[in-house]
C-alpha positions as CSV (number, residue, x, y, z in Angstrom):
1,M,0.1,0.1,0.2
2,K,1.3,3.6,-0.7
3,S,2.3,5.9,1.9
4,F,-0.4,8.4,2.8
5,R,1.6,11.6,2.0
6,S,-1.4,13.5,0.5
7,Y,-0.1,15.5,-2.3
8,N,-1.9,15.3,-5.6
9,S,-1.8,11.7,-6.9
10,D,-2.2,10.0,-3.5
11,V,-5.4,12.0,-2.6
12,K,-7.7,9.4,-4.1
13,V,-5.7,6.5,-2.4
14,N,-6.4,8.5,1.0
15,L,-10.4,8.7,0.2
16,E,-10.3,5.0,-0.7
17,Y,-8.4,4.0,2.5
18,H,-11.4,5.9,4.4
19,L,-14.0,4.1,2.4
20,K,-12.4,0.6,2.8
21,K,-12.0,0.9,6.6
22,G,-15.3,2.6,7.1
23,I,-13.8,5.9,8.3
24,P,-16.2,8.7,8.0
25,L,-14.6,11.7,6.7
26,S,-15.5,13.6,10.3
27,E,-12.9,11.3,11.6
28,N,-10.2,12.2,9.0
29,V,-7.0,10.4,9.8
30,F,-5.0,13.6,8.9
31,R,-4.3,16.4,11.5
32,V,-7.0,19.1,11.5
33,G,-5.7,22.3,9.5
34,S,-3.0,20.1,7.4
35,I,-3.2,20.2,3.7
36,S,-4.0,16.3,3.6
37,Y,-6.7,17.2,5.8
38,Y,-8.4,19.7,3.5
39,E,-7.3,17.6,0.4
40,L,-9.3,14.5,1.7
41,F,-12.8,16.6,1.7
42,Q,-11.7,18.2,-1.6
43,E,-11.5,14.9,-3.1
44,A,-14.5,13.7,-1.7
45,R,-16.5,16.7,-2.9
46,K,-15.0,16.1,-6.3
47,Q,-15.9,12.6,-6.3
48,M,-19.5,13.2,-5.1
49,K,-20.3,15.5,-7.7
50,E,-18.7,13.1,-10.4
51,G,-21.1,10.6,-9.0
52,T,-18.3,8.1,-8.2
53,Y,-18.9,8.5,-4.5
54,I,-22.5,8.7,-2.8
55,P,-21.8,9.7,0.9
56,D,-24.2,9.5,3.9
57,G,-25.1,10.5,7.3
58,V,-22.5,13.0,8.6
59,D,-20.2,12.7,5.6
60,K,-23.3,13.9,3.2
61,Y,-24.0,16.7,5.4
62,L,-20.3,18.1,5.6
63,L,-20.0,18.0,2.0
64,E,-23.3,19.3,1.0
65,Q,-24.0,22.0,3.7
66,T,-20.5,23.1,4.7
67,E,-17.2,24.5,3.0
68,I,-14.9,22.5,4.7
69,G,-11.9,21.8,2.4
70,E,-12.5,25.1,0.5
71,Y,-10.4,28.1,0.9
72,G,-11.2,32.0,0.7
73,K,-9.1,35.1,0.8
74,Y,-8.4,37.1,4.0
75,E,-5.8,40.1,3.8
76,G,-4.3,38.3,0.9
77,N,-3.7,34.8,2.6
78,N,-5.6,31.6,1.6
79,V,-7.5,30.5,4.7
80,P,-9.5,27.3,5.2
81,L,-13.3,28.1,5.5
82,D,-15.6,26.3,8.0
83,C,-13.1,24.2,9.7
84,P,-13.9,22.3,12.9
85,L,-11.8,22.1,15.9
86,M,-10.0,25.4,15.1
87,E,-9.4,27.4,18.3
88,A,-10.8,30.9,18.7
89,D,-11.1,33.6,21.5
90,Y,-14.2,33.7,23.7
91,R,-14.1,36.6,26.4
92,G,-10.3,36.3,26.6
93,E,-10.3,32.4,26.8
94,D,-9.0,30.2,23.9
95,V,-11.8,27.7,23.0
96,E,-12.3,25.0,20.5
97,L,-15.0,25.9,17.8
98,N,-17.7,23.4,16.8
99,E,-16.8,20.8,19.5
100,P,-19.8,20.3,21.9
101,K,-19.0,19.7,25.3
102,R,-20.9,18.8,28.7
103,G,-21.8,21.5,31.1
104,G,-23.1,25.1,31.0
105,S,-26.5,26.2,32.2
106,K,-28.2,23.3,29.8
107,K,-26.5,19.8,29.5
108,F,-24.3,21.0,26.6
109,Y,-22.6,23.7,25.2
110,V,-20.4,24.7,22.0
111,Y,-18.7,27.6,20.8
112,V,-19.2,28.9,17.1
113,K,-18.6,31.8,15.2
114,N,-21.7,33.8,14.1
115,A,-22.7,35.8,10.9
116,K,-20.5,39.0,12.1
117,G,-17.5,36.6,12.8
118,N,-18.1,36.7,16.6
119,V,-17.4,33.6,18.8
120,I,-20.7,32.8,20.6
121,K,-21.6,30.1,23.1
122,V,-24.8,27.9,22.4
123,E,-25.8,26.0,24.9
124,F,-28.3,23.0,24.4
125,G,-30.0,20.1,25.9
126,D,-32.9,19.4,28.5
127,T,-32.1,20.3,32.2
128,E,-35.3,18.4,33.4
129,G,-33.4,15.2,33.6
130,N,-34.8,13.8,30.3
131,K,-32.2,11.4,28.7
132,A,-31.4,11.2,25.0
133,K,-32.9,8.2,23.6
134,I,-30.4,7.9,20.6
135,N,-30.7,3.9,20.6
136,N,-34.6,4.1,20.5
137,P,-35.6,4.2,16.8
138,A,-39.0,5.3,17.6
139,A,-37.9,8.0,19.9
140,R,-35.4,9.2,17.4
141,K,-38.1,9.5,14.7
142,S,-40.4,11.5,17.0
143,F,-37.6,14.0,17.9
144,V,-36.6,14.4,14.4
145,A,-40.3,15.2,13.5
146,R,-40.8,17.5,16.6
147,H,-37.8,19.3,15.9
148,K,-37.7,19.5,12.4
149,C,-34.1,18.5,12.2
150,D,-34.0,18.5,8.3
151,Q,-34.4,22.2,8.6
152,K,-32.0,23.0,11.0
153,N,-29.0,24.4,9.4
154,D,-27.9,27.4,11.3
155,K,-24.9,26.5,13.9
156,T,-25.7,29.5,16.0
157,T,-29.0,27.8,17.2
158,P,-29.6,25.2,20.1
159,G,-31.8,23.1,17.7
160,Y,-28.9,22.5,15.2
161,W,-26.6,20.9,18.0
162,A,-29.4,18.9,19.5
163,C,-30.4,17.5,16.2
164,R,-26.8,16.4,15.6
165,L,-26.3,14.9,19.1
166,P,-26.0,11.3,18.0
167,Y,-23.0,12.2,16.1
168,Y,-21.1,13.5,19.2
169,A,-22.6,11.0,21.5
170,K,-19.3,9.1,22.1
171,Q,-17.3,12.4,23.1
172,L,-20.0,13.4,25.1
173,G,-20.1,10.3,27.2
174,L,-24.0,9.1,25.9
175,S,-24.4,5.6,24.9
176,G,-25.0,4.9,21.1
177,G,-24.8,7.4,18.5
178,G,-22.6,7.1,15.6
179,N,-22.0,8.5,12.0
180,F,-25.5,9.5,11.7
181,F,-28.0,12.5,12.9
182,W,-31.5,11.9,14.6
């Protein structure tokens, strides 16, 4: 097998590796922010548009609803767009963006950037003691319908993160979850 130096010709090999091993793009084997990290998303998006790769679950969402892997210009420099796990400043404290954590006034919280580019804290989750029934198909279906999860695309709202809770279940210490949304 080729080495995983992801410069140009090896990018397809890297995507094939993820697919063969069942590793979702969201668990990219490359370091966040590295060239290889972004190239993997670029290749996946390219193959999706060509019809040679049909993503599902979180991968489909990342490729269709975000700009991860794309670049924009800022003060003459190429900068990555929509990158999760990037650090930012919130009230003088370094925080990770787009990584839900336990705590806050609700069960969970996450730091995100709003449309103005400011870092905000979004708190979500029930404080009444109700448990997320991620492994119960009927409860999942009811939650999706009740909260209209298919319409939740604004990262600055609690509903967006609540609808994506199964994806982050493992890191939040919840049972179940996986490479899917409610």
